[in-house]
N, CA, C, O and the ligand as a Tripos MOL2 file, in Angstrom:
@<TRIPOS>MOLECULE
protein
  237   235    60     0     0
PROTEIN
NO_CHARGES

@<TRIPOS>ATOM
      1 N           0.8500   -1.2080    0.0000 N.3       1 MET1
      2 CA          0.0000    0.0000    0.0000 C.3       1 MET1
      3 C           0.8770    1.2460    0.0000 C.2       1 MET1
      4 O           1.8670    1.3060    0.7290 O.2       1 MET1
      5 N           0.5320    2.2130   -0.7870 N.am      2 ALA2
      6 CA          1.2790    3.4790   -0.8240 C.3       2 ALA2
      7 C           1.1410    4.1870    0.5130 C.2       2 ALA2
      8 O           0.1380    4.0770    1.2190 O.2       2 ALA2
      9 N           2.1990    4.9160    0.8210 N.am      3 GLU3
     10 CA          2.1740    5.5910    2.1190 C.3       3 GLU3
     11 C           2.2460    7.0990    1.9500 C.2       3 GLU3
     12 O           3.1110    7.6290    1.2530 O.2       3 GLU3
     13 N           1.3210    7.7660    2.6020 N.am      4 PHE4
     14 CA          1.2600    9.2200    2.5110 C.3       4 PHE4
     15 C           1.0960    9.8190    3.9030 C.2       4 PHE4
     16 O           0.4600    9.2330    4.7790 O.2       4 PHE4
     17 N           1.6780   10.9910    4.0870 N.am      5 CYS5
     18 CA          1.4530   11.6870    5.3460 C.3       5 CYS5
     19 C           0.0470   12.2820    5.3360 C.2       5 CYS5
     20 O          -0.6130   12.3530    4.2990 O.2       5 CYS5
     21 N          -0.3790   12.6960    6.4950 N.am      6 LEU6
     22 CA         -1.7610   13.1690    6.6110 C.3       6 LEU6
     23 C          -1.9930   14.4190    5.7620 C.2       6 LEU6
     24 O          -3.0700   14.5860    5.1910 O.2       6 LEU6
     25 N          -0.9910   15.2980    5.6740 N.am      7 ASP7
     26 CA         -1.1390   16.5140    4.8680 C.3       7 ASP7
     27 C          -1.3810   16.1800    3.4000 C.2       7 ASP7
     28 O          -2.2800   16.7300    2.7630 O.2       7 ASP7
     29 N          -0.5620   15.2690    2.8760 N.am      8 CYS8
     30 CA         -0.7130   14.8820    1.4750 C.3       8 CYS8
     31 C          -2.0340   14.1540    1.2580 C.2       8 CYS8
     32 O          -2.7310   14.3670    0.2660 O.2       8 CYS8
     33 N          -2.3490   13.3100    2.1940 N.am      9 TRP9
     34 CA         -3.6070   12.5560    2.1190 C.3       9 TRP9
     35 C          -4.7860   13.5170    2.0260 C.2       9 TRP9
     36 O          -5.7070   13.3120    1.2350 O.2       9 TRP9
     37 N          -4.7470   14.5570    2.8330 N.am     10 ASN10
     38 CA         -5.8160   15.5610    2.8010 C.3      10 ASN10
     39 C          -5.8500   16.2920    1.4620 C.2      10 ASN10
     40 O          -6.9170   16.5090    0.8880 O.2      10 ASN10
     41 N          -4.6630   16.6710    0.9710 N.am     11 ARG11
     42 CA         -4.6000   17.3860   -0.3120 C.3      11 ARG11
     43 C          -5.1420   16.5230   -1.4380 C.2      11 ARG11
     44 O          -5.8560   17.0080   -2.3150 O.2      11 ARG11
     45 N          -4.8030   15.2540   -1.4080 N.am     12 MET12
     46 CA         -5.2410   14.3590   -2.4740 C.3      12 MET12
     47 C          -6.7480   14.1630   -2.4540 C.2      12 MET12
     48 O          -7.3810   13.9290   -3.4840 O.2      12 MET12
     49 N          -7.3000   14.2620   -1.2650 N.am     13 ASN13
     50 CA         -8.7300   13.9870   -1.1300 C.3      13 ASN13
     51 C          -9.5490   15.2550   -0.9100 C.2      13 ASN13
     52 O         -10.7650   15.2060   -0.7200 O.2      13 ASN13
     53 N          -8.8630   16.3750   -0.9380 N.am     14 HIS14
     54 CA         -9.5170   17.6660   -0.6900 C.3      14 HIS14
     55 C         -10.3050   17.6150    0.6160 C.2      14 HIS14
     56 O         -11.4650   18.0180    0.6970 O.2      14 HIS14
     57 N          -9.6210   17.1030    1.6260 N.am     15 ALA15
     58 CA        -10.2860   16.9180    2.9120 C.3      15 ALA15
     59 C          -9.4720   17.5920    4.0180 C.2      15 ALA15
     60 O          -8.3680   18.0830    3.7860 O.2      15 ALA15
     61 N         -10.0200   17.6010    5.1760 N.am     16 HIS16
     62 CA         -9.3310   18.1950    6.3310 C.3      16 HIS16
     63 C          -9.3710   17.2190    7.4990 C.2      16 HIS16
     64 O          -9.8060   17.5620    8.5990 O.2      16 HIS16
     65 N          -8.9180   16.0190    7.2480 N.am     17 TRP17
     66 CA         -8.9320   15.0160    8.2900 C.3      17 TRP17
     67 C          -7.8100   15.2680    9.2920 C.2      17 TRP17
     68 O          -6.8030   15.9020    8.9780 O.2      17 TRP17
     69 N          -8.0020   14.7750   10.4610 N.am     18 THR18
     70 CA         -6.9930   14.9150   11.5020 C.3      18 THR18
     71 C          -6.6090   13.5300   12.0090 C.2      18 THR18
     72 O          -7.0910   12.5120   11.5140 O.2      18 THR18
     73 N          -5.7260   13.5180   13.0100 N.am     19 GLU19
     74 CA         -5.3220   12.2560   13.6310 C.3      19 GLU19
     75 C          -6.5020   11.5310   14.2600 C.2      19 GLU19
     76 O          -6.4540   10.3300   14.5270 O.2      19 GLU19
     77 N          -7.5540   12.2930   14.4850 N.am     20 ARG20
     78 CA         -8.7430   11.6780   15.0820 C.3      20 ARG20
     79 C          -9.4930   10.8330   14.0410 C.2      20 ARG20
     80 O         -10.2110    9.8970   14.3910 O.2      20 ARG20
     81 N          -9.3160   11.1750   12.7650 N.am     21 ASP21
     82 CA        -10.0060   10.4540   11.6960 C.3      21 ASP21
     83 C          -9.1770    9.2990   11.1340 C.2      21 ASP21
     84 O          -9.7190    8.3010   10.6580 O.2      21 ASP21
     85 N          -7.8560    9.4550   11.1990 N.am     22 TYR22
     86 CA         -6.9990    8.4260   10.6260 C.3      22 TYR22
     87 C          -5.9110    7.9960   11.6020 C.2      22 TYR22
     88 O          -5.3650    8.8060   12.3510 O.2      22 TYR22
     89 N          -5.6150    6.7170   11.5750 N.am     23 VAL23
     90 CA         -4.5290    6.1840   12.3790 C.3      23 VAL23
     91 C          -3.2160    6.4970   11.6760 C.2      23 VAL23
     92 O          -3.0590    6.2100   10.4890 O.2      23 VAL23
     93 N          -2.2660    7.0880   12.4130 N.am     24 LEU24
     94 CA         -0.9550    7.3780   11.8360 C.3      24 LEU24
     95 C           0.0750    6.4320   12.4200 C.2      24 LEU24
     96 O          -0.0620    5.9590   13.5480 O.2      24 LEU24
     97 N           1.1050    6.1640   11.6370 N.am     25 SER25
     98 CA          2.1510    5.2490   12.0990 C.3      25 SER25
     99 C           2.9030    5.8560   13.2810 C.2      25 SER25
    100 O           3.0280    7.0760   13.3920 O.2      25 SER25
    101 N           3.3920    5.0050   14.1450 N.am     26 ASP26
    102 CA          4.1890    5.4750   15.2760 C.3      26 ASP26
    103 C           5.5630    5.9350   14.8010 C.2      26 ASP26
    104 O           6.1180    6.9220   15.2820 O.2      26 ASP26
    105 N           6.0830    5.1850   13.8470 N.am     27 GLU27
    106 CA          7.4000    5.5010   13.2980 C.3      27 GLU27
    107 C           7.2480    6.3980   12.0690 C.2      27 GLU27
    108 O           6.2360    6.3620   11.3680 O.2      27 GLU27
    109 N           8.2850    7.2010   11.8320 N.am     28 ARG28
    110 CA          8.2740    8.0130   10.6200 C.3      28 ARG28
    111 C           8.5580    7.1300    9.4160 C.2      28 ARG28
    112 O           9.3700    6.2060    9.4750 O.2      28 ARG28
    113 N           7.8680    7.4370    8.3190 N.am     29 ASP29
    114 CA          8.0480    6.6590    7.1080 C.3      29 ASP29
    115 C           8.1030    7.6170    5.9250 C.2      29 ASP29
    116 O           7.6970    8.7740    6.0330 O.2      29 ASP29
    117 N           8.6020    7.1360    4.8130 N.am     30 LEU30
    118 CA          8.7220    7.9890    3.6380 C.3      30 LEU30
    119 C           7.3640    8.2110    2.9830 C.2      30 LEU30
    120 O           6.7140    7.2720    2.5240 O.2      30 LEU30
    121 N           6.9580    9.4630    2.9530 N.am     31 CYS31
    122 CA          5.7140    9.7990    2.2610 C.3      31 CYS31
    123 C           5.9940    9.7800    0.7740 C.2      31 CYS31
    124 O           6.9620   10.3830    0.3100 O.2      31 CYS31
    125 N           5.1560    9.0930    0.0290 N.am     32 GLU32
    126 CA          5.4190    8.9170   -1.4010 C.3      32 GLU32
    127 C           5.0420   10.1400   -2.2170 C.2      32 GLU32
    128 O           5.2980   10.1920   -3.4200 O.2      32 GLU32
    129 N           4.4470   11.1030   -1.5830 N.am     33 ARG33
    130 CA          4.0410   12.2880   -2.3470 C.3      33 ARG33
    131 C           5.0020   13.4550   -2.1150 C.2      33 ARG33
    132 O           5.4770   14.0650   -3.0720 O.2      33 ARG33
    133 N           5.2890   13.7680   -0.8480 N.am     34 CYS34
    134 CA          6.1750   14.9110   -0.5960 C.3      34 CYS34
    135 C           7.6200   14.4610   -0.3720 C.2      34 CYS34
    136 O           8.5260   15.2920   -0.3060 O.2      34 CYS34
    137 N           7.8370   13.1470   -0.2570 N.am     35 GLY35
    138 CA          9.1950   12.6320   -0.1650 C.3      35 GLY35
    139 C           9.8770   12.8870    1.1570 C.2      35 GLY35
    140 O          11.0970   12.7620    1.2600 O.2      35 GLY35
    141 N           9.1070   13.2430    2.1740 N.am     36 GLU36
    142 CA          9.6860   13.4970    3.4900 C.3      36 GLU36
    143 C           9.3580   12.3530    4.4430 C.2      36 GLU36
    144 O           8.3720   11.6370    4.2720 O.2      36 GLU36
    145 N          10.2100   12.2030    5.4440 N.am     37 PHE37
    146 CA          9.9350   11.1900    6.4590 C.3      37 PHE37
    147 C           8.9910   11.7720    7.4910 C.2      37 PHE37
    148 O           9.3510   12.6490    8.2750 O.2      37 PHE37
    149 N           7.7850   11.2640    7.4670 N.am     38 ARG38
    150 CA          6.7610   11.7510    8.3810 C.3      38 ARG38
    151 C           5.9280   10.5590    8.8340 C.2      38 ARG38
    152 O           6.0470    9.4490    8.3150 O.2      38 ARG38
    153 N           5.0870   10.8310    9.8120 N.am     39 ARG39
    154 CA          4.1500    9.7750   10.2010 C.3      39 ARG39
    155 C           3.1230    9.6290    9.0910 C.2      39 ARG39
    156 O           2.5550   10.6180    8.6270 O.2      39 ARG39
    157 N           2.8880    8.4080    8.6700 N.am     40 VAL40
    158 CA          2.0250    8.1840    7.5140 C.3      40 VAL40
    159 C           0.6910    7.5690    7.9440 C.2      40 VAL40
    160 O           0.5560    6.9840    9.0190 O.2      40 VAL40
    161 N          -0.2680    7.7290    7.0630 N.am     41 VAL41
    162 CA         -1.6100    7.2140    7.3250 C.3      41 VAL41
    163 C          -1.6130    5.7000    7.2350 C.2      41 VAL41
    164 O          -1.1630    5.1350    6.2380 O.2      41 VAL41
    165 N          -2.1070    5.0520    8.2490 N.am     42 GLU42
    166 CA         -2.1620    3.5840    8.2450 C.3      42 GLU42
    167 C          -3.5640    3.0720    7.9700 C.2      42 GLU42
    168 O          -3.7440    1.9680    7.4550 O.2      42 GLU42
    169 N          -4.5390    3.8690    8.3100 N.am     43 GLY43
    170 CA         -5.9040    3.4280    8.0630 C.3      43 GLY43
    171 C          -6.8880    4.3350    8.7600 C.2      43 GLY43
    172 O          -6.5210    5.2570    9.4870 O.2      43 GLY43
    173 N          -8.1300    4.0480    8.5180 N.am     44 GLU44
    174 CA         -9.1670    4.8620    9.1110 C.3      44 GLU44
    175 C          -9.2470    4.6250   10.6120 C.2      44 GLU44
    176 O          -9.0840    3.5020   11.0880 O.2      44 GLU44
    177 N          -9.4930    5.6660   11.3250 N.am     45 GLN45
    178 CA         -9.6840    5.5550   12.7660 C.3      45 GLN45
    179 C         -11.0890    4.9940   12.9890 C.2      45 GLN45
    180 O         -12.0900    5.7060   12.8990 O.2      45 GLN45
    181 N         -11.1240    3.7080   13.2780 N.am     46 THR46
    182 CA        -12.4230    3.0490   13.3510 C.3      46 THR46
    183 C         -13.1380    3.3620   14.6540 C.2      46 THR46
    184 O         -14.3570    3.5260   14.7040 O.2      46 THR46
    185 N         -12.3370    3.4380   15.7010 N.am     47 PHE47
    186 CA        -12.9610    3.6410   17.0060 C.3      47 PHE47
    187 C         -12.5110    4.9740   17.5910 C.2      47 PHE47
    188 O         -11.5440    5.0450   18.3490 O.2      47 PHE47
    189 N         -13.2220    6.0070   17.2290 N.am     48 LYS48
    190 CA        -12.8310    7.3390   17.6720 C.3      48 LYS48
    191 C         -12.8860    7.4740   19.1870 C.2      48 LYS48
    192 O         -12.1580    8.2640   19.7880 O.2      48 LYS48
    193 N         -13.7600    6.6900   19.7800 N.am     49 PHE49
    194 CA        -13.8460    6.7910   21.2420 C.3      49 PHE49
    195 C         -12.5700    6.2550   21.8900 C.2      49 PHE49
    196 O         -12.1770    6.7080   22.9650 O.2      49 PHE49
    197 N         -11.9260    5.2900   21.2300 N.am     50 LEU50
    198 CA        -10.6500    4.7790   21.7450 C.3      50 LEU50
    199 C          -9.5630    5.8510   21.6390 C.2      50 LEU50
    200 O          -8.7380    6.0160   22.5380 O.2      50 LEU50
    201 N          -9.5860    6.5590   20.5380 N.am     51 TYR51
    202 CA         -8.6370    7.6560   20.3580 C.3      51 TYR51
    203 C          -8.8360    8.6730   21.4770 C.2      51 TYR51
    204 O          -7.8740    9.1310   22.0950 O.2      51 TYR51
    205 N         -10.0660    9.0120   21.7200 N.am     52 ASP52
    206 CA        -10.3660    9.9960   22.7640 C.3      52 ASP52
    207 C          -9.8890    9.5070   24.1240 C.2      52 ASP52
    208 O          -9.3260   10.2660   24.9120 O.2      52 ASP52
    209 N         -10.1240    8.2330   24.3820 N.am     53 LEU53
    210 CA         -9.7040    7.6720   25.6670 C.3      53 LEU53
    211 C          -8.1870    7.7420   25.8190 C.2      53 LEU53
    212 O          -7.6630    8.1590   26.8520 O.2      53 LEU53
    213 N          -7.5020    7.3210   24.7610 N.am     54 ARG54
    214 CA         -6.0560    7.2910   24.7990 C.3      54 ARG54
    215 C          -5.4710    8.6760   25.0400 C.2      54 ARG54
    216 O          -4.5200    8.8450   25.8030 O.2      54 ARG54
    217 N          -6.0550    9.6500   24.3780 N.am     55 HIS55
    218 CA         -5.4810   10.9890   24.4780 C.3      55 HIS55
    219 C          -5.9170   11.7060   25.7480 C.2      55 HIS55
    220 O          -5.2840   12.6730   26.1740 O.2      55 HIS55
    221 N          -6.9570   11.2470   26.3230 N.am     56 ARG56
    222 CA         -7.3890   11.8510   27.5920 C.3      56 ARG56
    223 C          -6.4020   11.4040   28.7010 C.2      56 ARG56
    224 O          -6.0930   12.1550   29.6260 O.2      56 ARG56
    225 N          -5.9290   10.1560   28.5620 N.am     57 LYS57
    226 CA         -5.0100    9.6250   29.5840 C.3      57 LYS57
    227 C          -3.7040   10.4050   29.6410 C.2      57 LYS57
    228 O          -3.1000   10.5610   30.7020 O.2      57 LYS57
    229 N          -3.2770   10.8960   28.4640 N.am     58 LYS58
    230 CA         -1.9860   11.5670   28.3910 C.3      58 LYS58
    231 C          -1.9750   12.8990   29.1280 C.2      58 LYS58
    232 O          -0.9220   13.3760   29.5500 O.2      58 LYS58
    233 N          -3.1350   13.4840   29.2780 N.am     59 LYS59
    234 CA         -3.1830   14.8230   29.8630 C.3      59 LYS59
    235 C          -2.9290   14.7980   31.3730 C.2      59 LYS59
    236 O          -2.9350   15.8460   32.0170 O.2      59 LYS59
    237 ZN          3.5360   13.9660    2.4120 Zn       60 ZN60
@<TRIPOS>BOND
     1     1     2 1
     2     2     3 1
     3     3     4 2
     4     3     5 am
     5     5     6 1
     6     6     7 1
     7     7     8 2
     8     7     9 am
     9     9    10 1
    10    10    11 1
    11    11    12 2
    12    11    13 am
    13    13    14 1
    14    14    15 1
    15    15    16 2
    16    15    17 am
    17    17    18 1
    18    18    19 1
    19    19    20 2
    20    19    21 am
    21    21    22 1
    22    22    23 1
    23    23    24 2
    24    23    25 am
    25    25    26 1
    26    26    27 1
    27    27    28 2
    28    27    29 am
    29    29    30 1
    30    30    31 1
    31    31    32 2
    32    31    33 am
    33    33    34 1
    34    34    35 1
    35    35    36 2
    36    35    37 am
    37    37    38 1
    38    38    39 1
    39    39    40 2
    40    39    41 am
    41    41    42 1
    42    42    43 1
    43    43    44 2
    44    43    45 am
    45    45    46 1
    46    46    47 1
    47    47    48 2
    48    47    49 am
    49    49    50 1
    50    50    51 1
    51    51    52 2
    52    51    53 am
    53    53    54 1
    54    54    55 1
    55    55    56 2
    56    55    57 am
    57    57    58 1
    58    58    59 1
    59    59    60 2
    60    59    61 am
    61    61    62 1
    62    62    63 1
    63    63    64 2
    64    63    65 am
    65    65    66 1
    66    66    67 1
    67    67    68 2
    68    67    69 am
    69    69    70 1
    70    70    71 1
    71    71    72 2
    72    71    73 am
    73    73    74 1
    74    74    75 1
    75    75    76 2
    76    75    77 am
    77    77    78 1
    78    78    79 1
    79    79    80 2
    80    79    81 am
    81    81    82 1
    82    82    83 1
    83    83    84 2
    84    83    85 am
    85    85    86 1
    86    86    87 1
    87    87    88 2
    88    87    89 am
    89    89    90 1
    90    90    91 1
    91    91    92 2
    92    91    93 am
    93    93    94 1
    94    94    95 1
    95    95    96 2
    96    95    97 am
    97    97    98 1
    98    98    99 1
    99    99   100 2
   100    99   101 am
   101   101   102 1
   102   102   103 1
   103   103   104 2
   104   103   105 am
   105   105   106 1
   106   106   107 1
   107   107   108 2
   108   107   109 am
   109   109   110 1
   110   110   111 1
   111   111   112 2
   112   111   113 am
   113   113   114 1
   114   114   115 1
   115   115   116 2
   116   115   117 am
   117   117   118 1
   118   118   119 1
   119   119   120 2
   120   119   121 am
   121   121   122 1
   122   122   123 1
   123   123   124 2
   124   123   125 am
   125   125   126 1
   126   126   127 1
   127   127   128 2
   128   127   129 am
   129   129   130 1
   130   130   131 1
   131   131   132 2
   132   131   133 am
   133   133   134 1
   134   134   135 1
   135   135   136 2
   136   135   137 am
   137   137   138 1
   138   138   139 1
   139   139   140 2
   140   139   141 am
   141   141   142 1
   142   142   143 1
   143   143   144 2
   144   143   145 am
   145   145   146 1
   146   146   147 1
   147   147   148 2
   148   147   149 am
   149   149   150 1
   150   150   151 1
   151   151   152 2
   152   151   153 am
   153   153   154 1
   154   154   155 1
   155   155   156 2
   156   155   157 am
   157   157   158 1
   158   158   159 1
   159   159   160 2
   160   159   161 am
   161   161   162 1
   162   162   163 1
   163   163   164 2
   164   163   165 am
   165   165   166 1
   166   166   167 1
   167   167   168 2
   168   167   169 am
   169   169   170 1
   170   170   171 1
   171   171   172 2
   172   171   173 am
   173   173   174 1
   174   174   175 1
   175   175   176 2
   176   175   177 am
   177   177   178 1
   178   178   179 1
   179   179   180 2
   180   179   181 am
   181   181   182 1
   182   182   183 1
   183   183   184 2
   184   183   185 am
   185   185   186 1
   186   186   187 1
   187   187   188 2
   188   187   189 am
   189   189   190 1
   190   190   191 1
   191   191   192 2
   192   191   193 am
   193   193   194 1
   194   194   195 1
   195   195   196 2
   196   195   197 am
   197   197   198 1
   198   198   199 1
   199   199   200 2
   200   199   201 am
   201   201   202 1
   202   202   203 1
   203   203   204 2
   204   203   205 am
   205   205   206 1
   206   206   207 1
   207   207   208 2
   208   207   209 am
   209   209   210 1
   210   210   211 1
   211   211   212 2
   212   211   213 am
   213   213   214 1
   214   214   215 1
   215   215   216 2
   216   215   217 am
   217   217   218 1
   218   218   219 1
   219   219   220 2
   220   219   221 am
   221   221   222 1
   222   222   223 1
   223   223   224 2
   224   223   225 am
   225   225   226 1
   226   226   227 1
   227   227   228 2
   228   227   229 am
   229   229   230 1
   230   230   231 1
   231   231   232 2
   232   231   233 am
   233   233   234 1
   234   234   235 1
   235   235   236 2
@<TRIPOS>SUBSTRUCTURE
     1 MET1         2 RESIDUE 1 A MET
     2 ALA2         6 RESIDUE 1 A ALA
     3 GLU3        10 RESIDUE 1 A GLU
     4 PHE4        14 RESIDUE 1 A PHE
     5 CYS5        18 RESIDUE 1 A CYS
     6 LEU6        22 RESIDUE 1 A LEU
     7 ASP7        26 RESIDUE 1 A ASP
     8 CYS8        30 RESIDUE 1 A CYS
     9 TRP9        34 RESIDUE 1 A TRP
    10 ASN10       38 RESIDUE 1 A ASN
    11 ARG11       42 RESIDUE 1 A ARG
    12 MET12       46 RESIDUE 1 A MET
    13 ASN13       50 RESIDUE 1 A ASN
    14 HIS14       54 RESIDUE 1 A HIS
    15 ALA15       58 RESIDUE 1 A ALA
    16 HIS16       62 RESIDUE 1 A HIS
    17 TRP17       66 RESIDUE 1 A TRP
    18 THR18       70 RESIDUE 1 A THR
    19 GLU19       74 RESIDUE 1 A GLU
    20 ARG20       78 RESIDUE 1 A ARG
    21 ASP21       82 RESIDUE 1 A ASP
    22 TYR22       86 RESIDUE 1 A TYR
    23 VAL23       90 RESIDUE 1 A VAL
    24 LEU24       94 RESIDUE 1 A LEU
    25 SER25       98 RESIDUE 1 A SER
    26 ASP26      102 RESIDUE 1 A ASP
    27 GLU27      106 RESIDUE 1 A GLU
    28 ARG28      110 RESIDUE 1 A ARG
    29 ASP29      114 RESIDUE 1 A ASP
    30 LEU30      118 RESIDUE 1 A LEU
    31 CYS31      122 RESIDUE 1 A CYS
    32 GLU32      126 RESIDUE 1 A GLU
    33 ARG33      130 RESIDUE 1 A ARG
    34 CYS34      134 RESIDUE 1 A CYS
    35 GLY35      138 RESIDUE 1 A GLY
    36 GLU36      142 RESIDUE 1 A GLU
    37 PHE37      146 RESIDUE 1 A PHE
    38 ARG38      150 RESIDUE 1 A ARG
    39 ARG39      154 RESIDUE 1 A ARG
    40 VAL40      158 RESIDUE 1 A VAL
    41 VAL41      162 RESIDUE 1 A VAL
    42 GLU42      166 RESIDUE 1 A GLU
    43 GLY43      170 RESIDUE 1 A GLY
    44 GLU44      174 RESIDUE 1 A GLU
    45 GLN45      178 RESIDUE 1 A GLN
    46 THR46      182 RESIDUE 1 A THR
    47 PHE47      186 RESIDUE 1 A PHE
    48 LYS48      190 RESIDUE 1 A LYS
    49 PHE49      194 RESIDUE 1 A PHE
    50 LEU50      198 RESIDUE 1 A LEU
    51 TYR51      202 RESIDUE 1 A TYR
    52 ASP52      206 RESIDUE 1 A ASP
    53 LEU53      210 RESIDUE 1 A LEU
    54 ARG54      214 RESIDUE 1 A ARG
    55 HIS55      218 RESIDUE 1 A HIS
    56 ARG56      222 RESIDUE 1 A ARG
    57 LYS57      226 RESIDUE 1 A LYS
    58 LYS58      230 RESIDUE 1 A LYS
    59 LYS59      234 RESIDUE 1 A LYS
    60 ZN60       237 GROUP 0 **** ****
């Protein structure tokens, strides 16, 4: 699967998704569009409530 950072992913789809909408890789990876090492989109954030829980714990 091609790998894109969230910024490129948004540009390609004319969208304004955030980390809350998409799961990003923990490690930096080469974005195939801008050619920079960034966290790339791994898939749709299926359980947004889990994201919320995880990020609430960090605070
Ligand atoms: Zn990119």
